[in-house]
C-alpha positions as CSV (number, residue, x, y, z in Angstrom):
1,X,0.0,0.0,0.0
2,X,2.8,2.4,0.8
3,X,4.6,1.5,-2.4
4,X,1.3,2.1,-4.4
5,X,0.8,5.5,-2.7
6,X,4.4,6.4,-3.4
7,X,4.0,5.4,-7.0
8,X,0.9,7.5,-7.4
9,X,2.6,10.6,-5.9
10,X,5.6,10.1,-8.1
11,X,3.5,9.7,-11.2
12,X,1.5,12.8,-10.3
13,X,4.6,14.9,-9.8
14,X,6.0,13.6,-13.1
15,X,2.8,14.6,-14.9
16,X,2.8,18.0,-13.3
17,X,6.4,18.6,-14.2
18,X,5.9,17.4,-17.8
19,X,2.8,19.6,-18.1
20,X,4.8,22.6,-16.8
21,X,7.7,21.9,-19.2
22,X,5.2,21.7,-22.1
23,X,3.5,24.9,-21.1
24,X,6.9,26.6,-20.9
25,X,7.8,25.3,-24.4
26,X,4.6,26.6,-25.8
27,X,5.1,30.1,-24.3
28,X,8.7,30.1,-25.6
29,X,7.6,29.1,-29.1
30,X,4.9,31.9,-29.1
31,X,7.5,34.4,-27.9
32,X,9.8,33.3,-30.7
33,X,7.1,33.6,-33.4
34,X,6.0,37.0,-32.0
35,X,9.6,38.4,-32.0
36,X,10.0,37.5,-35.7
37,X,7.1,39.7,-36.8
38,X,7.1,43.5,-36.7
39,X,3.5,43.8,-35.6
40,X,3.7,40.8,-33.2
41,X,0.6,39.2,-34.8
42,X,1.2,35.5,-35.1
43,X,-0.1,33.9,-38.2
44,X,-2.1,30.8,-37.2
45,X,-3.3,27.8,-39.3
46,X,-5.0,24.5,-38.5
47,X,-1.8,23.0,-37.2
48,X,-0.8,25.9,-34.9
49,X,-4.4,26.3,-33.7
50,X,-4.2,22.7,-32.6
51,X,-0.8,23.1,-31.1
52,X,-1.4,26.3,-29.1
53,X,-5.2,26.2,-28.4
54,X,-6.9,22.8,-29.0
55,X,-4.3,20.3,-27.7
56,X,-2.9,22.0,-24.5
57,X,-4.7,21.2,-21.2
58,X,-6.6,23.9,-19.5
59,X,-5.9,26.3,-17.9
60,X,-3.4,27.4,-20.5
61,X,-0.9,30.0,-19.3
62,X,-1.9,32.5,-21.9
63,X,-4.9,34.1,-23.7
64,X,-5.2,34.5,-27.4
65,X,-6.9,37.4,-29.3
66,X,-7.6,36.2,-32.8
67,X,-8.5,38.2,-35.9
68,X,-10.3,36.2,-38.6
69,X,-9.5,37.3,-42.1
70,X,-10.3,36.4,-45.7
71,X,-8.2,37.7,-48.5
72,X,-11.0,37.1,-51.0
73,X,-13.1,39.8,-49.3
74,X,-10.4,42.5,-49.0
75,X,-12.0,44.3,-52.0
76,X,-15.3,44.7,-50.3
77,X,-15.3,48.1,-48.6
78,X,-18.3,47.4,-46.5
79,X,-16.4,44.8,-44.5
80,X,-13.4,47.0,-43.9
81,X,-11.1,44.0,-43.4
82,X,-7.9,45.8,-44.5
83,X,-8.5,48.7,-42.2
84,X,-9.5,46.5,-39.2
85,X,-6.5,44.2,-39.9
86,X,-4.2,47.3,-39.6
87,X,-5.9,48.4,-36.4
88,X,-5.5,44.9,-35.0
89,X,-1.8,45.1,-35.7
90,X,-1.7,48.5,-34.0
91,X,-3.3,47.0,-30.9
92,X,-0.8,44.1,-30.9
93,X,2.3,46.2,-31.4
94,X,1.1,48.8,-28.8
95,X,0.5,46.0,-26.2
96,X,3.9,44.5,-26.9
97,X,5.6,47.9,-26.7
98,X,3.9,49.0,-23.5
99,X,4.9,45.7,-21.8
100,X,8.5,45.7,-23.1
101,X,7.9,42.5,-25.1
102,X,8.0,40.5,-21.8
103,X,4.3,39.8,-21.3
104,X,3.4,36.1,-21.7
105,X,-0.2,36.3,-20.7
106,X,-1.7,37.5,-24.0
107,X,-0.8,36.8,-27.6
108,X,-2.3,38.1,-30.9
109,X,-2.9,36.0,-33.9
110,X,-4.8,35.9,-37.2
111,X,-6.4,33.1,-39.2
112,X,-7.0,33.3,-43.0
113,X,-10.1,31.5,-44.3
114,X,-8.6,29.8,-47.4
115,X,-5.7,28.4,-45.5
116,X,-7.6,27.3,-42.4
117,X,-11.2,26.5,-43.1
118,X,-11.2,23.8,-40.5
119,X,-10.3,26.4,-37.8
120,X,-13.1,28.7,-39.0
121,X,-15.5,25.8,-38.5
122,X,-13.9,24.9,-35.2
123,X,-14.6,28.4,-33.9
124,X,-18.0,28.6,-35.5
125,X,-17.1,31.7,-37.5
126,X,-19.6,32.4,-40.3
127,X,-19.4,36.1,-40.8
128,X,-16.7,38.8,-41.0
129,X,-15.3,41.0,-39.5
130,X,-14.7,38.7,-36.5
131,X,-12.4,39.0,-33.5
132,X,-12.4,36.4,-30.7
133,X,-10.6,36.2,-27.4
134,X,-9.7,32.7,-26.2
135,X,-9.1,32.7,-22.5
136,X,-6.9,30.3,-20.5
137,X,-9.9,28.2,-19.3
138,X,-11.7,27.9,-22.6
139,X,-12.2,24.2,-23.4
140,X,-14.5,24.7,-26.4
141,X,-13.1,27.2,-28.8
142,X,-16.5,27.9,-30.1
143,X,-18.6,28.1,-26.9
144,X,-16.2,29.2,-24.2
145,X,-14.4,32.0,-26.0
146,X,-15.6,35.7,-26.1
147,X,-16.7,37.3,-29.4
148,X,-16.3,41.0,-30.0
149,X,-19.6,42.6,-31.1
150,X,-19.5,44.0,-34.6
151,X,-21.0,47.2,-33.4
152,X,-17.8,47.8,-31.3
153,X,-15.6,48.0,-34.4
154,X,-16.5,51.6,-34.9
155,X,-13.7,52.9,-32.7
156,X,-11.2,50.5,-34.3
157,X,-8.0,49.9,-32.2
158,X,-9.4,51.6,-29.1
159,X,-12.5,49.4,-29.2
160,X,-10.3,46.2,-29.5
161,X,-8.2,47.4,-26.5
162,X,-11.3,48.0,-24.4
163,X,-12.6,44.6,-25.3
164,X,-9.3,42.9,-24.1
165,X,-9.3,44.9,-20.9
166,X,-13.0,44.1,-20.2
167,X,-12.5,40.4,-20.7
168,X,-9.1,40.0,-19.0
169,X,-7.2,41.5,-16.1
170,X,-4.6,42.9,-18.5
171,X,-4.1,46.5,-19.5
172,X,-3.2,47.3,-23.1
173,X,-2.0,50.8,-22.4
174,X,-1.8,53.7,-24.8
175,X,-2.3,53.1,-28.5
176,X,0.8,53.9,-30.6
177,X,-0.1,54.8,-34.1
178,X,2.5,55.3,-36.8
179,X,3.0,58.9,-38.0
180,X,1.1,60.0,-41.0
181,X,4.2,61.3,-42.7
182,X,7.8,60.0,-42.5
183,X,10.7,62.2,-41.6
184,X,11.8,62.2,-45.3
185,X,8.3,63.3,-46.5
186,X,8.2,66.1,-43.9
187,X,11.6,67.3,-45.0
188,X,10.5,67.3,-48.7
189,X,7.3,69.2,-47.8
190,X,9.2,71.8,-45.8
191,X,11.7,72.3,-48.7
192,X,8.9,72.8,-51.2
193,X,7.2,75.3,-48.9
194,X,10.4,77.3,-48.5
195,X,10.9,77.4,-52.3
196,X,7.3,78.5,-52.9
197,X,7.3,81.1,-50.1
198,X,8.5,84.1,-52.2
199,X,6.0,83.5,-54.9
200,X,3.2,83.1,-52.4
201,X,4.2,86.3,-50.6
202,X,4.2,88.2,-53.9
203,X,0.7,87.1,-54.7
204,X,-0.6,87.9,-51.2
205,X,0.7,91.5,-51.4
206,X,-0.8,91.8,-55.0
207,X,-4.2,90.6,-53.8
208,X,-4.2,87.8,-56.4
209,X,-4.8,84.7,-54.1
210,X,-7.8,82.6,-53.7
211,X,-8.4,84.1,-50.3
212,X,-9.2,87.4,-52.0
213,X,-12.1,85.8,-53.9
214,X,-15.5,86.3,-52.2
215,X,-16.8,83.0,-53.8
216,X,-14.1,81.1,-51.9
217,X,-15.3,82.6,-48.6
218,X,-18.9,81.8,-49.5
219,X,-18.1,78.2,-50.3
220,X,-16.1,78.0,-47.1
221,X,-19.0,79.3,-45.0
222,X,-21.3,76.7,-46.6
223,X,-18.8,74.0,-45.9
224,X,-18.4,75.1,-42.2
225,X,-22.2,75.1,-41.8
226,X,-22.5,71.6,-43.3
227,X,-19.6,70.4,-41.2
228,X,-21.2,71.7,-38.1
229,X,-24.8,70.4,-38.6
230,X,-23.8,67.0,-40.0
231,X,-22.0,65.7,-37.0
232,X,-18.7,65.4,-38.9
233,X,-16.7,66.3,-35.8
234,X,-18.5,63.6,-33.8
235,X,-17.6,61.1,-36.5
236,X,-13.9,62.1,-36.5
237,X,-13.6,62.0,-32.7
238,X,-15.3,58.7,-32.2
239,X,-14.1,57.3,-35.5
240,X,-17.7,56.4,-36.5
241,X,-18.1,54.4,-39.8
242,X,-20.2,55.6,-42.7
243,X,-22.3,52.4,-42.6
244,X,-22.4,49.0,-41.0
245,X,-23.0,45.5,-42.4
246,X,-26.4,43.9,-41.5
247,X,-25.8,41.1,-39.1
248,X,-28.7,39.1,-40.5
249,X,-27.7,39.7,-44.2
250,X,-24.0,40.3,-44.8
251,X,-24.8,41.5,-48.3
252,X,-27.0,44.3,-47.0
253,X,-25.6,47.7,-45.7
254,X,-27.1,49.7,-42.8
255,X,-26.9,53.5,-43.3
256,X,-29.3,54.5,-40.5
257,X,-28.9,53.0,-37.1
258,X,-32.0,52.9,-34.9
259,X,-31.1,53.9,-31.4
260,X,-29.9,57.1,-29.7
261,X,-26.7,55.7,-28.5
262,X,-25.0,55.6,-31.9
263,X,-25.0,57.7,-35.1
264,X,-23.4,56.5,-38.4
265,X,-21.7,58.9,-40.7
266,X,-24.2,58.5,-43.5
267,X,-27.2,59.5,-41.4
268,X,-25.3,62.5,-40.1
269,X,-24.5,63.6,-43.6
270,X,-28.0,63.0,-44.7
271,X,-29.5,65.3,-42.0
272,X,-26.7,67.8,-42.5
273,X,-27.6,67.9,-46.3
274,X,-31.2,68.7,-45.4
275,X,-30.2,71.4,-43.0
276,X,-27.9,72.9,-45.6
277,X,-30.6,72.9,-48.2
278,X,-32.9,74.9,-45.9
279,X,-30.1,77.3,-45.0
280,X,-29.2,78.0,-48.6
281,X,-32.8,78.6,-49.6
282,X,-33.2,81.0,-46.7
283,X,-30.0,82.8,-47.8
284,X,-31.3,83.0,-51.4
285,X,-34.6,84.5,-50.2
286,X,-33.0,87.1,-48.0
287,X,-30.0,88.1,-50.2
288,X,-31.1,87.4,-53.8
289,X,-34.9,87.3,-54.0
290,X,-35.2,90.8,-52.6
291,X,-33.6,92.2,-55.8
292,X,-36.1,90.4,-58.1
293,X,-38.7,92.9,-59.4
294,X,-41.1,90.4,-61.0
295,X,-43.8,89.8,-58.3
296,X,-44.8,86.5,-60.0
297,X,-41.3,85.2,-59.9
298,X,-41.0,86.1,-56.3
299,X,-44.2,84.3,-55.4
300,X,-43.1,81.2,-57.2
301,X,-39.7,81.2,-55.6
302,X,-41.2,81.7,-52.2
303,X,-43.6,78.8,-52.8
304,X,-40.8,76.6,-53.9
305,X,-38.7,77.6,-50.9
306,X,-41.5,76.9,-48.4
307,X,-42.4,73.6,-50.0
308,X,-38.8,72.3,-50.0
309,X,-38.1,73.6,-46.5
310,X,-41.2,72.0,-45.1
311,X,-40.3,68.7,-46.8
312,X,-36.7,68.8,-45.4
313,X,-37.7,69.7,-41.9
314,X,-40.4,67.0,-41.9
315,X,-37.9,64.4,-43.0
316,X,-35.6,65.4,-40.1
317,X,-38.4,65.2,-37.6
318,X,-39.5,61.7,-38.9
319,X,-35.9,60.4,-38.7
320,X,-35.4,61.8,-35.2
321,X,-38.7,60.1,-34.1
322,X,-37.7,56.8,-35.7
323,X,-34.2,56.9,-34.2
324,X,-34.9,58.1,-30.6
325,X,-38.6,57.4,-30.1
326,X,-39.2,61.1,-29.1
327,X,-42.1,62.8,-30.9
328,X,-42.3,66.5,-32.0
329,X,-45.9,67.7,-32.1
330,X,-47.2,70.9,-33.6
331,X,-50.0,72.9,-31.9
332,X,-52.5,75.2,-33.5
333,X,-53.3,78.5,-31.7
334,X,-56.2,78.0,-29.2
335,X,-58.2,80.6,-31.1
336,X,-58.2,78.4,-34.2
337,X,-59.9,75.5,-32.4
């Protein structure tokens, strides 16, 4: 009995030691693959998915954030796979940079559909874009992993970082985006500006620039008005997409999102266009129509302006009611009842 108990203890210690060595080898292999790539995103296929996710016993010593990609669909702008893939790389490189390449708790990977259809089926992925976090205790890659909601892709890298932080105890840290222009490009632009500076100064003093043209100022005023009423600044700050892909039908695009918590770029531009039409008609009436001497032409122009303005305002009210549920009601004077 003592010999049997001793054998069981020895075997258990051997299994634990072997499991620890295997986990250390897996982490070392992942760190090696990660260090070989500039972005730190490890390219996974059916074999490596089995090696690092399916075969190891749980709990695994690491989590995996996976971006599911399909090269065949890169030419479909509504899916935004190229853009989201770049943002995923930015999250990965930022996480690695912020942790000095020493963190072994989270790794980033991507899976391509044509190369790894079995892995897509194993995870139950049937639509794109798709990002999934596989935690250390996930036994079933399909049922036990966390899927990022497609509506959260609007803020790109920031949304992915928040998704990681909300599902794990890890902190991604600040997002490090590459500069828009390289040092060489900035140097060339500076040199061109210095060369053009004398010519520009000469035209400014002669009053022959575009800034001296009243039409340019008029166009700029209209643009500023449209920019203000269309929610363009909101779209830029929150990185809102112009449209979304319908979850129920991937071939269908959603331009108007029902709900007050989110506004797509397309619906903001649509409302801004209606506001701009009304504003331009009002400007024409107050600054152009007053100089028309023909009374009939004035009446027709006023009738057209009122009709179009009423239609535009009505469309805005209906859209606001559909989106938020709040109604706007008109009231007749009590003396008219």
